[in-house]
Each structure stands twice: as C-alpha cells, then as structure tokens.
TORLUMKE-686539 format. One record per residue (C-alpha): residue in three letters; x, y, z. Coordinates in steps of 0.02 Angstrom, whole numbers, padded with zeros to 5 digits, always signed. Example, Ala and Ser with C-alpha at 12.3 -4.5 7.8 and 13.67 -1.06 7.14 Angstrom:
2
ala+00615-00225+00390;ser+00684-00053+00357;
% end
This chain:
381
met-01147-02425-00010;glu-01209-02442+00169;glu-01221-02279+00263;ala-01110-02347+00404;lys-00971-02389+00283;ile-00980-02218+00200;lys-00966-02138+00372;ser-00817-02247+00413;leu-00726-02198+00253;leu-00763-02014+00280;lys-00696-02024+00456;lys-00535-02107+00394;his-00517-01966+00267;ala-00537-01834+00401;glu-00402-01920+00506;gly-00285-01941+00357;asn-00284-02132+00369;ser-00374-02185+00211;ser-00287-02290+00078;pro-00265-02238-00106;glu-00405-02358-00151;glu-00520-02278-00023;his-00471-02106-00087;ala-00519-02162-00262;phe-00684-02235-00204;leu-00736-02076-00114;glu-00685-01975-00266;gly-00801-02079-00373;trp-00939-02075-00244;tyr-00931-01885-00235;met-00908-01855-00421;gln-01061-01960-00466;trp-01163-01811-00406;asn-01180-01883-00233;lys-01320-02001-00283;glu-01363-02055-00107;arg-01376-01869-00059;pro-01313-01890+00122;leu-01248-01712+00115;gly-01400-01641+00028;leu-01300-01571-00118;thr-01385-01531-00282;ser-01290-01537-00447;gln-01285-01348-00448;glu-01209-01344-00274;leu-01083-01477-00321;ser-01029-01376-00473;ser-01007-01227-00359;asp-00898-01336-00246;leu-00786-01381-00392;leu-00755-01200-00439;leu-00733-01144-00260;ile-00610-01279-00211;lys-00511-01251-00370;ala-00485-01072-00313;his-00425-01128-00142;thr-00320-01279-00180;pro-00158-01184-00222;asp-00152-01117-00043;leu-00121-01292+00022;lys+00029-01332-00088;gly+00150-01238+00022;asp+00111-01342+00176;pro+00194-01514+00163;lys+00107-01578+00317;arg-00063-01547+00237;leu-00020-01610+00064;asp-00030-01791+00118;leu-00214-01763+00154;trp-00251-01697-00020;pro-00247-01809-00177;lys-00161-01741-00330;leu-00319-01745-00435;met-00432-01595-00420;ala-00586-01705-00407;ala-00515-01796-00257;ala-00465-01629-00182;val-00647-01577-00191;ala-00704-01736-00105;leu-00574-01720+00030;phe-00610-01537+00062;ile-00789-01583+00098;val-00721-01707+00224;ala-00602-01579+00300;ala-00716-01428+00301;gly-00888-01496+00332;ile-00908-01684+00347;ser-00895-01677+00536;phe-01076-01619+00531;tyr-01126-01779+00441;leu-01030-01887+00565;asn-01086-01795+00720;lys-01265-01755+00678;gly-01315-01906+00572;ala-01391-01921+00400;asp-01565-01894+00467;gln-01533-01707+00486;asp-01639-01597+00375;ile-01501-01516+00273;glu-01603-01492+00116;lys-01634-01313+00173;gln-01605-01190+00033;met-01439-01099+00057;thr-01444-00911+00076;lys-01330-00836-00054;val-01189-00732+00017;pro-01211-00552-00041;ala-01101-00481-00178;gln-01020-00344-00072;glu-00843-00394-00032;ile-00754-00375+00134;val-00568-00396+00113;pro-00455-00478+00243;gly-00344-00386+00365;gly-00161-00352+00336;gln-00002-00272+00402;lys-00073-00132+00509;ala-00010-00059+00672;ile+00021+00099+00772;leu+00185+00132+00862;thr+00177+00244+01016;leu+00345+00315+01071;ser+00395+00358+01248;asn+00359+00542+01215;gly+00180+00503+01166;ala+00205+00522+00978;arg+00101+00400+00876;ile+00163+00335+00710;ser+00057+00236+00586;leu+00163+00089+00530;thr+00032+00053+00398;asp+00064+00214+00303;ile+00250+00244+00329;gly+00375+00176+00202;lys+00527+00068+00235;gly+00678+00144+00321;glu+00705+00241+00481;val+00547+00270+00583;ala+00617+00358+00737;lys+00769+00378+00848;glu+00781+00368+01036;ser+00933+00373+01150;gly+01056+00244+01083;leu+00922+00166+00974;val+00862+00167+00793;ile+00687+00108+00751;ser+00660+00057+00570;lys+00535-00027+00456;thr+00603-00165+00345;ala+00559-00195+00163;asp+00442-00337+00212;gly+00347-00227+00334;gln+00425-00274+00502;leu+00470-00156+00642;lys+00650-00174+00700;tyr+00740-00104+00852;glu+00929-00090+00843;leu+01046-00024+00977;thr+01178+00096+00911;gly+01281+00092+01072;lys+01271+00013+01242;gly+01093+00072+01263;ala+01014+00121+01427;val+01088+00041+01583;asn+00994+00139+01714;glu+00815+00082+01739;glu+00761+00262+01769;leu+00821+00309+01595;ile+00737+00167+01503;ser+00591+00224+01396;tyr+00443+00119+01341;asn+00361+00096+01172;thr+00196+00013+01125;val+00145-00071+00962;glu-00043-00092+00938;thr-00132-00185+00800;pro-00313-00137+00758;ile-00453-00258+00720;gly-00404-00326+00549;gly-00218-00297+00577;gln-00062-00394+00622;tyr+00121-00349+00637;gln+00295-00417+00672;val+00419-00333+00788;thr+00603-00370+00820;leu+00644-00312+00996;pro+00810-00234+01051;asp+00876-00404+01113;gly+00839-00487+00944;ser+00680-00576+01003;arg+00543-00580+00872;val+00359-00553+00909;trp+00208-00578+00794;leu+00055-00481+00852;asn-00117-00544+00802;ser-00263-00425+00770;ala-00331-00314+00910;ser-00173-00338+01014;ser-00039-00230+01094;leu+00137-00254+01159;arg+00224-00133+01279;phe+00413-00153+01294;pro+00569-00054+01341;ser+00669+00030+01204;ala+00821-00056+01281;phe+00823-00201+01404;asn+00916-00173+01567;pro+01073-00282+01560;ser+01058-00325+01745;asp+00872-00367+01751;ser+00744-00477+01666;arg+00677-00434+01494;thr+00495-00393+01529;val+00355-00350+01407;arg+00167-00329+01430;leu+00039-00405+01312;thr-00147-00386+01280;gly-00227-00493+01145;glu-00124-00627+01059;ala+00058-00642+01008;tyr+00184-00773+00955;phe+00359-00756+01028;glu+00528-00819+00969;val+00639-00767+01113;ala+00826-00737+01090;pro+00924-00846+01215;asp+01002-00757+01364;lys+01039-00863+01517;lys+01074-00712+01625;arg+00914-00618+01584;pro+00749-00714+01583;phe+00617-00653+01462;lys+00448-00619+01543;val+00277-00588+01465;ile+00148-00508+01579;ser-00033-00529+01524;asn-00204-00549+01604;gln-00169-00620+01780;gln-00020-00715+01713;glu+00169-00707+01696;val+00266-00816+01575;glu+00453-00836+01605;val+00576-00908+01478;leu+00760-00907+01438;gly+00745-00934+01250;thr+00603-01024+01164;his+00451-01017+01048;phe+00277-00997+01120;asn+00105-00918+01091;val+00002-00818+01216;asn-00184-00788+01188;ser-00250-00663+01315;tyr-00399-00572+01238;asp-00509-00493+01371;asp-00670-00550+01286;asp-00614-00732+01279;gly-00618-00750+01468;leu-00469-00868+01473;thr-00282-00844+01450;lys-00201-00983+01349;thr-00014-01008+01331;thr+00054-01139+01211;leu+00234-01200+01199;leu+00309-01249+01032;lys+00492-01262+01075;gly+00598-01260+01233;ser+00525-01239+01407;ile+00423-01104+01493;lys+00358-01068+01666;val+00178-01006+01677;lys+00139-00917+01840;met-00025-00847+01904;thr-00019-00670+01970;gly-00130-00584+02097;lys-00201-00667+02252;thr-00197-00845+02184;ala-00024-00921+02182;gly+00036-01065+02075;phe+00139-01106+01922;arg+00166-01243+01794;ile+00311-01291+01682;leu+00258-01330+01504;lys+00334-01451+01380;pro+00323-01431+01190;gly+00148-01470+01128;gln+00066-01420+01292;gln-00052-01275+01328;ser-00092-01196+01495;val-00268-01127+01521;leu-00284-00999+01658;gly-00448-00998+01752;ala-00475-01031+01937;gly-00309-01122+01925;ile-00191-01177+01787;glu-00246-01324+01681;val-00120-01404+01562;leu-00178-01488+01401;asp-00098-01574+01253;val-00145-01479+01094;asp-00126-01481+00905;leu+00003-01344+00877;glu-00059-01312+00700;thr-00224-01248+00768;ile-00134-01127+00885;val-00016-01039+00764;asp-00127-01047+00610;trp-00149-00858+00615;lys+00040-00828+00613;asn+00056-00945+00464;gly-00081-00855+00367;asn-00223-00978+00390;phe-00382-01014+00483;tyr-00371-01193+00545;phe-00529-01254+00630;tyr-00527-01415+00730;asn-00692-01459+00815;glu-00731-01274+00837;ser-00903-01201+00869;ile-00977-01072+00752;gln-00963-00944+00893;arg-00775-00968+00907;ile-00754-00963+00720;met-00855-00804+00700;lys-00756-00720+00839;lys-00596-00755+00743;leu-00674-00692+00582;ser-00738-00534+00665;arg-00563-00489+00726;trp-00482-00519+00557;tyr-00614-00445+00442;asn-00670-00306+00560;val-00853-00353+00558;glu-00992-00361+00686;ile-01075-00530+00715;glu-01262-00549+00750;tyr-01352-00713+00783;lys-01536-00738+00740;gly-01629-00890+00803;ala-01550-01046+00876;val-01364-01063+00848;pro-01315-01235+00780;ala-01233-01342+00915;val-01110-01420+00794;val-00923-01412+00766;phe-00819-01372+00612;gly-00655-01438+00546;gly-00554-01371+00401;glu-00423-01249+00340;ile-00428-01094+00231;ser-00309-00951+00195;arg-00332-00789+00290;ser-00298-00698+00127;lys-00470-00746+00060;lys-00616-00626+00056;leu-00745-00647+00192;ser-00878-00703+00068;glu-00769-00850+00015;val-00746-00908+00194;leu-00932-00893+00232;glu-00978-00986+00073;leu-00871-01133+00125;leu-00956-01138+00294;glu-01126-01128+00211;his-01088-01280+00104;thr-01105-01389+00259;gly-01291-01350+00257;gln-01291-01313+00444;val-01269-01125+00449;his-01312-00976+00339;phe-01253-00797+00326;lys-01309-00627+00267;ile-01193-00477+00252;glu-01264-00305+00287;gly-01128-00174+00276;arg-00997-00230+00402;lys-01117-00342+00495;val-01133-00530+00470;ile-01300-00606+00520;val-01289-00790+00566;thr-01442-00902+00552;arg-01474-01088+00554;
% end
C-alpha cells in the first residue's frame, strides 16, 4: 500500500477514529512481519513486541475510555500499541529516517517502581515514617487523632471542636520522597494525593473563622470538601489557588520552572503572589501556566492526572520530560550522551511496571536507546 495511505491509517488509529475494517487491515499489515519495514522492525523485534504487549494489555482493561482504542484481539492490540506508543515518530519524522540502528538491550538489573512512601512531621518536630508504620493510630494532638487506614492513607479526625484560636493551631507536614506518593485526608474532610518528591504543610485543625490554607511544593491532586464560609487556599511557588469545593491538580516542582494548575471540576481562582499582581478564573478542562503572567490553556485532563490514576500517559512529550517523570518515580539519575532526539512520544503504560519495561517500550520506536548503570540511566540516540 502507498506510504501516504499507511500514514493516514496510522494517524486515524492514533486519534481513535479508524473503522473496524481499517483496524483489521492494520492488524494484517503489522502481523505480516511488517513487510514494507517502515518502522524498521525485524521478525525478532516483532516477536518481542508480541510478548511485551501481552504483558501490558491487562492494565488497559480497567479504563473504559481507553478500551475503545484497543481491539479485542491481541494481535490488533499489538498493532495499536505501536500506533499509541511510537508511531508518532513515523508520522513526524518520515519514513526516510535511519531507524535500522541496532537497539541497545536494556540491562538485566531491575529497578522497581515507587510506592506508598511518606514522612509525617508533627508540630513538635517528631518525624514518623508512614512507610514502615502499620495501620491504626499514628499520633494524637490536641483534639485530634491521626491514623493510617488499611489501604495506606493518612487520616485526620477531630475528636472535639478542635482548635479555635489561631495561636493554638499546630502545623503538620507530609513529605513524599523520590519514588513515593501518598494520600492524606485533612481535618475538614478534603482529600489530597501527593506525587513523588512533594510536600504538604497544613494545620492540624482549620480555624472555623478563617480560610483553610495549606502550602505545597511539588505536585498534588486536591478534592476539596465544600465549605462556603471558609475558602480553601493552596499556596505554592509564587501562586495562590482559592476554591470553595472542587477537584484540581497543582504541579509546582522547583526544577520544572513553571507552576501549572489544572481544573477538573468546579471553579478555582488562580492568583499570582509577590510583586506581579493578577488572577484568572479557570473552568473545567483548563490549565493555568504561571510565568511572567498567567496563561490559560485547554488541556487533556487524562495527561494531567495520569500519575494519580497509576499510569504514565504521554501525549506529544519530549524525551526530556518523560525522563524527568521517570527519574522522580523510579529514583534514578538521568544522563544524556550525544544529541538528544527532537521527537515526541505518545502512549500509556502503568506506573507499576519495572523501569526496564518502560524503557524497552520507548526503545521499540527506534529513536532512543538506554543503558542502566546502577541507579543511572544513560540516554543515547
């Protein structure tokens, strides 16, 4: 078939718009050992694809939105994964790219993914490892019980009226290390999911006559309990987010250079702090990007909360952005050797997979290669 038509079908697959007949055609095209070799796959590499995708396919069954993009037959799932995880290279770079380069085999040493890990620092300075402690009561403070639930969440519960005088309110901090994440239920019932290398500072009891204010570094997803009398505020890098009750995500890592706030449900006010004034009101599906000012964009929400839902979801992302996410989750150092490919990736994979599995999928595009040395990943073209 003409190269242009193949490209057109692959693009329709990537967008989820192909018909059953087109699904079937691409399945046959791929399963016939890729005779035209536009992706540069040998029969050995294709066999490896089949085994690898078989191991990953069950992860997609729990996401109804993604199921429509995956045919029921395993062979078609393989073809479509190539579209989802790597075909953007073929579309963006053209078939004239030299992707016959021999792939560097990912080393055998395994680096496991992150998990439920965090440190709780109480107002008296005591530090408690939430990773090691069992379920049940963790600590007590005035009018408050802090406990760890059976599913590994930290929960704050008021036993009385709690503190009403601001001078008596104490502050706690939950920190996640690189390769950790954690969920906290605050004293007002609001729920917070902390991503890796993040921290949240909050009062052990919210003042009933003032706003509910917390401070964030890193990234967190918030589901705020409604309270019309007490706005909920999140203070992060040069930014303040104010809500009454809603769902939103704040990404404020220092090494990212930008603070991004994304609204999933309700309404929020994003305000710049410091010398530069200004604010924006976001609608669901919008993201504010804080730089010299506040830019508002329409975004794909699935790409924003993928980490909370246990996945990596890449949509037109550079290898640098991808490797930064992987470094935070797998606790590895990233080193680049030579020119870094100026291409983008698209695809989805579970965060529960070993690092070698994720890297192998990226390598199958033929555009990037990896070598693991201890806890360092070396990236080459």
